[in-house]
C-alpha positions in Angstrom: 10.2 -28.3 4.9 8.8 -29.9 1.8 5.2 -31.1 1.5 6.5 -34.6 0.9 8.6 -34.3 4.1 5.4 -33.2 6.0 3.3 -36.0 4.4 5.7 -38.6 5.9 5.8 -37.2 9.3 1.9 -36.8 9.3 1.5 -40.4 8.3 3.9 -41.5 11.1 2.2 -39.5 13.7 -1.3 -40.6 12.7 -0.3 -44.1 12.8 0.9 -43.8 16.4 -2.2 -42.1 17.4 -4.7 -44.7 15.8 -2.4 -47.6 16.5 -2.7 -48.7 12.8 -0.9 -47.7 9.6 -2.3 -44.6 8.1 -1.5 -43.3 4.7 -1.9 -39.5 3.7 -3.8 -39.6 0.4 -3.7 -35.8 -0.3 -2.0 -32.8 1.4 -2.8 -29.2 0.2 -2.0 -26.0 1.6 -4.7 -23.4 2.1 -4.2 -20.1 0.0 -4.5 -17.6 2.8 -2.8 -17.1 6.4 -0.1 -14.7 6.8 0.8 -15.8 10.2 0.0 -19.6 10.4 0.1 -22.4 7.7 -3.0 -24.3 7.3 -3.0 -27.5 5.3 -5.7 -30.0 4.3 -5.2 -33.5 5.0 -7.0 -36.5 3.4 -6.5 -40.0 4.8 -7.0 -43.6 3.6 -9.1 -44.3 6.7 -11.6 -42.6 9.0 -11.4 -39.7 9.8 -10.8 -39.1 6.1 -10.4 -35.4 6.5 -8.3 -33.3 8.9 -7.0 -29.7 9.0 -3.3 -28.9 10.2 -2.6 -25.7 11.6 1.0 -25.2 12.0 3.6 -22.4 12.8 5.8 -21.6 9.9 9.3 -23.6 10.4 11.7 -21.1 12.1 8.7 -18.9 13.4 7.6 -21.1 16.1 5.3 -19.7 19.0 4.9 -22.8 21.1 3.2 -21.4 24.0 0.5 -19.8 21.8 -0.2 -23.2 20.0 -0.5 -24.9 23.3 -2.9 -22.3 24.6 -5.0 -22.5 21.5 -5.3 -26.3 21.7 -6.4 -26.0 25.4 -9.0 -23.4 24.6 -10.4 -25.2 21.5 -11.0 -28.4 23.8 -12.8 -26.1 26.5 -14.9 -24.3 23.8 -16.2 -27.7 22.5 -17.2 -28.7 26.1 -19.0 -25.3 26.4 -21.1 -25.9 23.4 -19.3 -23.4 21.1 -19.1 -24.8 17.4 -15.5 -25.5 16.9 -13.6 -28.1 15.0 -12.7 -31.2 17.3 -9.1 -31.5 18.4 -7.4 -34.7 17.1 -3.9 -34.0 18.2 -1.7 -31.0 19.2 2.1 -30.8 20.1 4.7 -28.1 20.6 7.5 -30.5 19.9 9.0 -29.5 16.7 10.4 -33.0 16.0 6.9 -34.4 15.4 5.7 -32.2 12.4 8.5 -29.7 12.1 6.9 -26.9 14.3 4.0 -26.7 16.9 0.7 -27.5 15.6 -2.9 -28.3 16.2 -4.6 -31.1 14.2 -8.4 -30.9 14.1 -11.3 -32.6 12.4 -12.6 -31.1 9.1 -16.0 -29.1 9.1 -18.0 -28.6 6.1 -19.0 -25.4 4.9 -17.6 -22.0 3.5 -15.2 -19.4 5.0 -14.8 -16.9 2.3 -16.6 -13.7 3.5 -17.6 -12.4 0.1 -19.3 -15.8 -1.0 -21.0 -15.9 2.4 -22.4 -12.4 1.8 -23.3 -12.5 -1.7 -24.2 -16.1 -2.9 -27.9 -17.1 -2.9 -27.0 -20.4 -1.3 -26.4 -18.8 1.9 -29.3 -16.3 1.9 -31.3 -18.4 4.7 -28.2 -18.6 6.8 -27.5 -14.9 6.5 -31.0 -14.1 7.9 -30.2 -15.4 11.5 -26.4 -15.4 11.6 -26.1 -12.1 13.5 -28.3 -13.4 16.4 -26.4 -16.7 16.1 -22.9 -15.0 16.4 -24.2 -13.2 19.4 -25.0 -16.5 21.1 -21.7 -18.0 20.1 -19.8 -15.1 21.6 -21.8 -15.3 24.8 -20.8 -19.0 25.1 -17.2 -18.2 24.6 -17.3 -15.7 27.5 -18.7 -18.2 29.6 -15.7 -20.4 29.4 -13.7 -20.5 32.6 -10.4 -18.4 32.1 -7.6 -21.0 32.1 -4.7 -20.3 34.4 -1.8 -18.3 32.8 -4.1 -16.7 30.0 -2.5 -13.4 29.1 -4.3 -10.4 30.3 -3.2 -6.8 29.4 -4.6 -3.3 28.6 -5.6 -3.7 25.1 -5.6 0.0 24.2 -2.3 1.0 25.8 -0.6 -2.4 24.4 -2.1 -1.3 20.9 -0.4 2.1 21.3 2.9 0.8 22.4 2.8 -1.4 19.4 2.3 1.3 17.1 4.8 3.6 18.7 7.5 0.8 18.4 6.8 0.9 14.4 8.2 4.4 14.5 5.8 5.4 11.7 3.4 8.2 12.9 0.0 8.0 11.3 -2.3 11.0 11.9 -5.7 9.3 11.6 -4.4 6.7 14.2 -3.4 9.5 16.5 -6.9 11.1 16.4 -8.2 7.5 17.3 -6.1 6.9 20.2 -6.8 10.4 21.6 -10.7 9.7 21.2 -10.4 6.1 22.8 -8.6 7.4 25.7 -11.0 10.2 26.4 -14.1 8.1 25.9 -13.2 4.9 27.4 -16.0 3.0 29.2 -15.7 1.0 32.3 -14.6 -2.7 31.9 -17.6 -5.0 31.4 -16.0 -7.7 33.2 -13.2 -10.4 32.8 -13.8 -13.1 30.5 -12.2 -15.5 27.9 -11.9 -13.3 24.7 -11.5 -14.9 21.2 -9.5 -12.0 20.2 -10.3 -12.5 16.4 -14.0 -13.1 16.3 -14.9 -11.8 12.9 -16.2 -12.9 9.3 -13.3 -14.8 7.6 -12.9 -16.9 10.9 -16.0 -18.7 10.7 -17.4 -21.8 8.9 -20.9 -21.3 7.6 -23.2 -23.4 5.5 -26.7 -23.3 4.2 -28.1 -23.7 7.7 -25.9 -21.2 9.6 -22.8 -21.2 11.9 -20.8 -24.4 11.8 -17.4 -23.4 13.5 -15.5 -20.6 14.9 -11.8 -20.9 14.0 -8.3 -19.4 14.6 -8.0 -18.9 18.2 -4.4 -18.0 18.4 -5.0 -14.4 19.9 -7.2 -15.8 22.7 -6.7 -13.9 26.0 -8.4 -12.6 29.1 -10.1 -9.3 28.9 -13.3 -7.4 28.3 -15.9 -9.5 26.5 -17.1 -6.6 24.5 -13.8 -6.6 22.7 -15.2 -9.6 20.5 -18.4 -7.9 19.8 -16.8 -4.7 18.7 -14.1 -6.5 16.5 -16.9 -8.4 14.7 -18.7 -5.2 13.9 -15.4 -3.4 12.6 -15.9 -2.1 9.0 -13.1 -4.2 7.7 -14.9 -7.5 8.4 -18.1 -6.3 6.7 -16.4 -6.7 3.1 -18.5 -3.8 1.7 -21.9 -4.8 3.1 -23.7 -2.1 4.9 -24.9 -4.4 7.7 -22.5 -4.1 10.8 -22.4 -7.5 12.3 -19.7 -9.1 10.0 -21.9 -8.0 7.0 -24.7 -10.3 8.0 -27.1 -8.2 10.0 -27.8 -5.4 12.5 -26.2 -4.8 15.9 -29.6 -5.3 17.8 -29.9 -8.8 16.6 -26.3 -9.6 17.8 -27.0 -8.1 21.1 -30.3 -10.0 21.5 -28.6 -13.2 20.7 -25.9 -12.5 23.1 -28.5 -11.8 25.9 -30.2 -15.1 25.3 -27.2 -16.9 26.6 -25.5 -14.4 29.0 -28.7 -13.0 30.5 -27.7 -9.6 30.1 -27.8 -7.3 27.0 -24.7 -5.5 26.1 -24.5 -1.7 25.8 -24.4 -0.8 22.1 -22.2 2.5 23.2 -19.6 0.2 24.7 -19.7 -2.0 21.5 -19.3 1.0 19.4 -16.2 2.0 21.5 -14.6 -1.4 20.9 -15.6 -1.2 17.2 -13.6 2.0 16.7 -10.8 0.5 18.6 -11.0 -2.4 16.3 -10.5 -0.2 13.4 -7.4 1.3 14.9 -6.2 -2.1 15.9 -6.4 -3.6 12.4 -4.5 -0.5 11.0 -1.6 -1.1 13.4 -1.7 -4.9 12.6 -1.5 -4.0 8.9 1.5 -1.8 9.4 3.1 -4.4 11.8 2.7 -7.3 9.4 4.4 -5.0 6.6 7.3 -4.4 9.1 7.8 -8.2 9.1 8.7 -8.0 5.6 10.5 -4.8 5.7 12.7 -5.9 8.5 13.7 -9.1 6.7 12.2 -11.1 9.5 9.7 -12.7 7.3 10.0 -11.7 3.7 6.6 -12.1 2.0 4.8 -10.4 -0.9 1.7 -11.0 1.0 2.8 -9.2 4.1 4.2 -6.2 2.1 0.8 -5.7 0.4 -1.0 -5.6 3.7 1.0 -2.6 4.7 -0.9 -0.5 1.9 -4.2 -1.4 3.7 -3.6 1.0 6.7 -5.2 3.8 4.8 -8.5 1.9 4.6 -8.7 2.0 8.3 -7.6 5.6 8.4 -10.7 6.4 6.2 -13.1 4.4 8.5 -11.7 6.2 11.6 -12.2 9.7 10.0 -15.8 8.8 9.0 -16.5 7.1 12.5 -15.0 10.0 14.5 -16.7 12.7 12.5 -13.9 14.5 11.1 -15.4 16.9 8.7 -15.0 16.1 5.1 -14.3 18.9 2.5 -15.1 18.6 -1.3 -13.3 15.7 -2.9 -10.4 16.8 -5.2 -9.9 15.1 -8.7 -6.7 13.2 -8.9 -4.1 14.5 -11.3 -1.7 12.6 -13.0 2.1 13.1 -12.9 3.6 14.7 -15.9 5.1 12.3 -18.7 8.8 11.4 -18.1 10.3 12.1 -21.5 13.8 11.0 -20.5 13.0 7.3 -20.5 10.5 7.5 -23.2 7.5 5.2 -23.8 6.4 2.9 -22.3 6.4 4.7 -19.2 7.2 2.9 -15.9 3.5 3.0 -15.2 2.6 1.4 -18.6 5.4 -1.3 -18.0 4.0 -2.1 -14.8 0.4 -2.4 -16.1 1.6 -4.8 -18.8 3.3 -6.9 -16.3 0.0 -6.8 -14.0 -2.0 -7.8 -17.0 0.4 -10.8 -17.7 0.3 -12.1 -14.3 -3.6 -11.7 -14.3 -4.4 -13.2 -17.7 -1.8 -15.9 -18.1 -0.3 -16.8 -14.8 -3.3 -16.5 -12.5 -5.4 -18.2 -15.0 -3.2 -21.4 -15.0 -2.5 -21.4 -11.3 -4.2 -23.4 -8.5 -4.5 -23.3 -4.8 -1.9 -21.1 -3.1 -0.2 -20.0 -6.2 -3.4 -18.7 -7.6 -3.9 -16.7 -4.5 -0.4 -15.4 -4.6 -0.7 -14.5 -8.2 -4.0 -12.5 -7.3 -2.0 -10.6 -4.5 0.7 -10.0 -7.2 -1.9 -8.4 -9.5 -3.1 -6.0 -6.6 0.5 -5.0 -5.8 1.3 -4.2 -9.5 -1.9 -2.2 -9.7 -1.0 -0.3 -6.6 2.5 0.5 -8.1 1.0 1.5 -11.3 -1.4 4.0 -9.7 1.4 5.5 -7.6 3.4 6.0 -10.6 0.7 7.8 -12.4 -0.5 10.1 -9.4 2.2 9.8 -6.7 4.3 12.8 -7.8 1.4 15.2 -7.9 0.1 13.9 -4.7 3.3 14.4 -2.8 3.6 17.9 -4.3 0.2 19.1 -3.2 0.5 17.6 0.4 3.7 19.1 1.1 2.2 22.4 0.3 -0.8 21.8 2.5 1.5 20.7 5.4 3.5 23.8 4.9 0.5 26.3 4.9 -0.4 24.7 8.4 3.1 25.1 9.8 4.0 21.3 9.9 7.3 20.2 8.5 6.0 16.8 7.6 3.4 14.1 8.4 5.2 12.9 11.5 5.0 16.5 12.9 1.1 16.6 12.1 0.8 13.2 13.9 2.6 14.6 17.0 0.6 17.7 17.2 -2.5 15.6 17.0 -1.3 13.4 19.8 -0.5 16.4 22.1 -3.7 18.2 21.2 -1.8 21.2 19.4 -3.7 20.2 16.4 -7.5 20.0 16.5 -9.0 17.4 13.8 -12.3 19.6 13.8 -10.3 22.6 12.5 -11.2 23.2 9.0 -7.7 23.2 7.6 -6.6 20.3 9.6 -9.5 18.2 8.7 -8.9 19.1 5.0 -5.5 17.9 5.1 -6.3 14.7 6.8 -9.0 13.8 4.4 -6.9 14.8 1.4 -4.1 12.6 2.6 -6.1 9.6 3.3 -8.2 9.7 0.0 -5.0 10.2 -1.9 -3.5 7.1 -0.2 -6.7 5.2 -1.1 -6.7 6.4 -4.8 -3.4 4.4 -5.0 -3.8 1.5 -2.7 -7.7 0.7 -3.1 -9.8 3.2 -4.9 -13.1 1.0 -4.5 -12.9 1.3 -0.5 -13.5 5.1 -0.7 -16.7 4.3 -2.6 -18.2 2.4 0.1 
């Protein structure tokens, strides 16, 4: 469906709702969003600004969209800062696919701006506590009938197994999570994606909690652990979304809930969150690889799994050997110069300096993704052959045929991640993957 067709359908629907003709004066799609479309809508009459969240046409999940709308309305009644729901429907004939239409909330959502720009310094001061209060209010919302409830750890492992791509660091995490699992803290409404990046913040503090599509019934500590997962700190040393210390979040939670969460339980959920994000990254890449949803953005996300692997090795105390220097593959004199790596680098620089510079909106975002993808390919062409040779030697020395065999041994307990040789292999593998996918992550 074209933007012009969506414009026409929106004007028709809003005119029906308001009982008077409404004209859409501007319709623009947000740059991010791998699973949902987000559109900014401007109108010629109040309310002048709206936000449309819509399933991609052909990939509708009507029950999820309907659930999100119901919970948004309940959250507003409970005092959780959320956008006001203007309209929602699962009828694809209205706007092409199921949707939720809400009011616009002023503020910033981009984590790096929130964490680094001086204009948000005052807001950052109290945000960890404020997020604790918001989470507690969410968990006090009565759980609607029919809300999905499952064992999150076993469901996560089942999703991982279905991918058929064994990942040693995730095997270590799953074993640790099963062995150290705490008692359930209760049954509550869980946001499911409560984190930096799904928040609107202005100079005064939290304005709205967004993206409720993963809402479910479960342990309320899941939200707190997910918020503290390293991926959502965006390079900040502060654990609560990069904004502040855990104690402040727990104190804010206690103000509303009347009970202070156990930090050890929150840590268990934080480690579970790192494993979860690793599986999600690989699952999203699978949507592209399977042909179900071809997307450069989804393909690129698959290379972020190694970031979570590093975070898990650190969190679980797998002993780290001295870092090895990266060695470049020998030049290929068959095809001459420029080499494949040099050709990719030239293309990357063209996209960065000419395409991206002249692009706007979603095309600018996609060109940034393309630059990152080309940089990853260029580094793999430089280092990949030597990395593969070294890893095969290390696997053979420990008696493993391949990476999948190592993962299987870690799952069964036959291989111990605290063993010096196994630990060295795990760290070498993850650091080499990061040297290709995202060298800066290993420096954090």
